[in-house]
Backbone as a ProteinNet text record, in pm:
[ID]
protein_1_A
[PRIMARY]
MNHHPDVHRYLHAARATDLHAQAHAWKVRWTAGANHSGRSSMRVVRARFGWLLVETGLRLLQPPAPPRPTEG
[TERTIARY]
-4154	-4052.2	-4238	-4232.9	-4295.3	-4351.3	-4435.8	-4477.5	-4537.5	-4535	-4661.7	-4743.7	-4936.2	-5019.8	-5060.7	-4968.8	-5033.2	-4889	-4762.4	-4674	-4716.2	-4875.3	-4878.9	-4910.4	-5031.1	-5070.2	-4976.9	-4860.9	-4734.1	-4730.8	-4665.6	-4599.9	-4661.7	-4831.9	-4871.9	-4877.3	-4898.5	-4898.6	-4774.1	-4664.9	-4540.3	-4523.7	-4591.8	-4597	-4699.6	-4805.7	-4919.7	-4848.6	-4757.9	-4739.3	-4599.7	-4534.7	-4432.7	-4442.1	-4539.9	-4660.8	-4704.2	-4785.4	-4821.7	-4746.6	-4636.2	-4498	-4494.8	-4442.2	-4446.7	-4511.1	-4640.9	-4780.8	-4774.2	-4745.8	-4730.2	-4617.5	-4535.8	-4371	-4367.5	-4431.1	-4477.3	-4597.6	-4702.9	-4777	-4737.5	-4623.2	-4556.6	-4459.1	-4401.1	-4271.4	-4398.3	-4535.2	-4655.3	-4670	-4717.2	-4760.7	-4716.7	-4497	-4431.7	-4438.7	-4478.1	-4420.4	-4290.2	-4192.2	-4076.7	-4088.5	-4246.3	-4269.6	-4338.5	-4376.8	-4414.5	-4233.3	-4094.6	-4025.1	-3941.2	-4010	-3966	-4049	-4132.2	-4201.6	-4333	-4416.8	-4506.1	-4626.6	-4731	-4806.2	-4901.5	-4885	-4914.1	-4815.7	-4722.9	-4658.5	-4705.6	-4739.7	-4762.5	-4936.7	-5041.9	-5175.9	-5132.1	-5035.1	-4980.7	-4961.6	-4898	-4852.4	-4915.8	-5003.5	-5169.8	-5229	-5274.6	-5321.5	-5278.1	-5176.5	-5095.2	-5144.1	-5048.7	-5067	-5258.7	-5292.8	-5490.6	-5502.4	-5458.6	-5430.8	-5383.8	-5339.2	-5230	-5331.1	-5368.7	-5469.6	-5536.9	-5582.4	-5763.4	-5747.9	-5603.3	-5587.1	-5618.5	-5492.7	-5474.2	-5581.7	-5720.5	-5855.5	-5890.8	-5899	-5947.4	-5894.6	-5809	-5706.1	-5751.4	-5797.1	-5769.3	-5935.9	-5906.1	-6059.4	-6180.7	-6282.3	-6401.8	-6374.2	-6443	-6531	-6607.9	-6598	-6672.2	-6830.6	-6924.7	-7048.8	-7087.6	-7159.5	-7209.9	-7318.6	-7235	-7429.1	-7551.9	-7698.8	-7758	-7872.7	-7901.9	-7953.3	-8174.1	-8203.5	-8313.1	-8394.1
6406.3	6387	6411.7	6521.8	6623.5	6541.7	6571	6457.5	6589.2	6583.5	6713	6555.5	6640.5	6548.3	6449	6488.2	6452.8	6357.2	6345.7	6264	6064.7	6132.4	5946.5	5921.6	6057.2	6084.4	6143.9	6170.5	6225.9	6024.3	5988.9	5843.7	5765.8	5782.3	5713.6	5727.9	5869.1	5960.9	5919.9	5911.2	5880.9	5725.1	5631.4	5475.7	5438.6	5526.5	5504.5	5595.2	5680.4	5699	5572.3	5594.7	5477.5	5318.6	5270.2	5168.5	5183.4	5328.1	5350.6	5319.2	5392.5	5376.2	5272.2	5141.1	5062.6	4953.6	4957.6	4912.3	4961.4	5095.4	5162.9	5049.9	5047.6	5002.5	4849.5	4807.4	4628.9	4617.4	4746.2	4713.6	4744.2	4802.6	4911.1	4727.3	4649.1	4572.5	4446.5	4420.9	4277.1	4290.8	4434.8	4512.2	4434.1	4484.4	4478	4329.8	4222.4	4030.7	4074	4138.1	4095.4	3995.9	3984.2	3846	3752.5	3750.1	3560.5	3464	3563.3	3485.4	3414.7	3224.2	3172.6	3119.3	3189.6	3191.3	3076	2997.5	2981.3	3026.1	2945.9	3002.1	3079.5	3002.4	3011.7	3108.9	3187.4	3271.4	3405	3393.2	3491.2	3516.5	3411.5	3487.1	3514.8	3457.9	3533.3	3667.8	3703.6	3813.1	3957.7	3855.2	3997.9	3966	3840.9	3930.3	4030.3	3966.9	4074	4208.9	4217.9	4391.8	4455	4335.9	4338.8	4436.3	4292.4	4317.6	4480.8	4597.7	4648.2	4735	4742.8	4860.5	4889	4782.3	4801.1	4862.3	4819.4	4893.8	5024.6	5098.9	5247.5	5274.1	5220.4	5306.5	5300.4	5274.5	5241.3	5320.7	5372	5493.3	5605.6	5563.9	5744.5	5819.2	5972.5	6020.9	6010.9	5973.8	6039.1	6141.1	6066.7	6230.5	6345.3	6451.6	6515.6	6496.1	6544.8	6495.2	6607.9	6576	6673.7	6705.9	6848.6	6937.1	6827.9	6843.2	6770.6	6938	6841.7	6923.1	6888.6	7046.2	6990.1	7119.4
8116	7947.6	7899.5	7895	7843.8	7675.7	7609.7	7481.1	7421.7	7302.5	7257.6	7225.4	7262.1	7210.4	7113.2	7041.4	6883	6773.1	6912.5	6819	6824.6	6836.4	6807.8	6658.6	6668.9	6528.7	6446	6476.2	6336.8	6314	6411	6408.5	6302.7	6321.5	6228.7	6103.1	6109.5	5980.7	5882.2	5939.3	5853.3	5859.6	5969.2	5904.6	5769	5777.3	5715.6	5577	5538.5	5406.4	5377.5	5499.2	5413.4	5388.4	5410.5	5427.6	5238	5208.4	5067.8	5027.4	4999.2	4914.5	4909.3	5012	4973.2	4885.4	4930.4	4847.5	4737.5	4691.7	4528.5	4486.5	4514.4	4476.6	4451.2	4557.2	4546.3	4366.8	4424.1	4272.7	4157.5	4164	4054.8	3950.5	4026.8	4019.1	3953	4084.5	4043.5	3903.7	3839.2	3700.5	3598.2	3653.9	3557.7	3532.5	3619.2	3622.7	3698.6	3788.1	3837.6	3939.2	3981.2	4062.9	4088.7	3974.1	3852.6	3885.1	3823.9	3799.5	3992.2	4002	4055.6	4152.9	4175	4320.9	4303.3	4420.5	4408.9	4358.4	4340.2	4327	4531.4	4572.6	4670.2	4768.9	4754.8	4816.2	4717.9	4596.8	4535	4604	4644.6	4697.4	4786.7	4886.8	5053.4	5021.1	4954.9	4920	4876.9	4783.2	4762.6	4861.3	4936.4	5056.8	5150.3	5218	5311.8	5190.5	5091.2	5096.5	5054.3	5024.8	5058.7	5208.3	5279.4	5401.9	5461.4	5401.6	5490.7	5373.9	5254.1	5166.1	5287.1	5326.1	5398.3	5518.5	5609.4	5733.3	5764.2	5593.4	5593.4	5517.6	5466.5	5470.4	5598.1	5692.7	5791.4	5839.7	5866.7	5939.5	5929.6	5712.9	5687.1	5800.1	5766.8	5891.4	5786.7	5790.7	5750.2	5698.2	5553.3	5485.3	5516	5528.9	5559	5488.4	5536.2	5490.1	5384.2	5299.4	5185.9	5223.4	5167.6	5158.3	5093.5	5145.3	5048.5	4957.6	4862.8	4798	4846.4	4784.2	4834.7	4930.5
[MASK]
++++++++++++++++++++++++++++++++++++++++++++++++++++++++++++++++++++++++

């Protein structure tokens, strides 16, 4: 069974795209106020913290920016 060497990278990129879309949808609902109806404040805090962790993880997965040339 031969796999393309970059198959895992492609799968992670697809998952990251999906998580970005979910995070954006959640952020849109949050700013619209849909998450405030009937939820306890602790659940809201946990949800916000969870999405903060997702966003942090996605930022850590991004490749570092190429170095910029220095002036001089």
